[in-house]
N, C-alpha and C positions, 0 to 999 in steps of 0.2 A: 415499510409500506410496499405493497406489490403494485405493479403497473395496472392490473385489473381493478384495483381499489381506488384509483384516482378519480376525482370528480370529473364530469363531462367538461371537455375543453382543456383540461390540465395536461393532456398529452402534447399540446402545442408548445413549442419553445422548450425551455429547460424544465424537466419534471423534477418535483421535490423528492428525489430518490437518492439513495446512497448505495454504492455497490458493496457486496459482502467482502470482496477482496480487492485491494488496491496495490499497485506497484508504481512507485515513483522513482525515476532515474535522474539523479542529480547531474546537471550539466555544469560546465566550467563557469558559466555566468550566474549560476544559482548560489545564493547565500545559504549555507547549511541551516541556519536558524529559521529561515523563511520556509524551506521545504519541510523541516521538522514541525513547524507550526501547522502547515497544511496537512501533514499526516495526523497530528493531534485532532484536527477538525474532522477528518474522515472518521476517525474512531469515535469521536463524540457524537457523530451523526449516524452511527449504526454499522460502520464497517466492522467485520469480525476479525480481519487480518490485514495488515499492511506491511509492505516491505519498502523501505527507503534504501535504494541501492546507490552507494556513493563510490563511483569508480576512481575518484580523485584520491580518496583515502583507502580504497579497497576494503570498504566496510559496508555491512548491511545492518540496518536498524529494523528490528521487528516490533511491530505495534499490535497489541491485542487489548480489548476492553478490560479495564480494571486490573491491568498488570503493568509492571514497570517495563520500559522499553528495553529490549534485549539487544545488545551490541555484539555482532559477530564479525571478526576481522579476517579477511581473506578466504572466505569459504569457496570451495570448488563448485558447490551447488547449494541450492536452497530447496528444502522439502516443505510442502504445504500442510503436512500433518499437524494436528488432527483436523483442522478446518477443511483442507482440500486433500483428502486421502489419495495417495498415489501421484500427486502432482509434484514434479521435480523440475527446477529451473537450473540448467547448467550456466555457470558464470564465467567460464574461460574466455569467451569472446568479449564479455564486458570488461574484464580486467586488462585486456590488451590495449 
């Protein structure tokens, strides 16, 4: 749903929208299962791409609709292709 398609008054408070792309950074206080469930919820609600970045394990979990979660260990960067052509996120600072 696009913002313009919301009924009058729905723009107040939290809109019933889901972003196309989500990045979640796991903190030391987060349980991995809890943030994984959150990512599943984003995908179920319309996100096209989600990255769960886990600096504790130096792992990135890639979420896409109707596909198994891809697990990438220790990447130097993440590319958003094909959903975000040309977008690259360097991870050196995250891994430090």
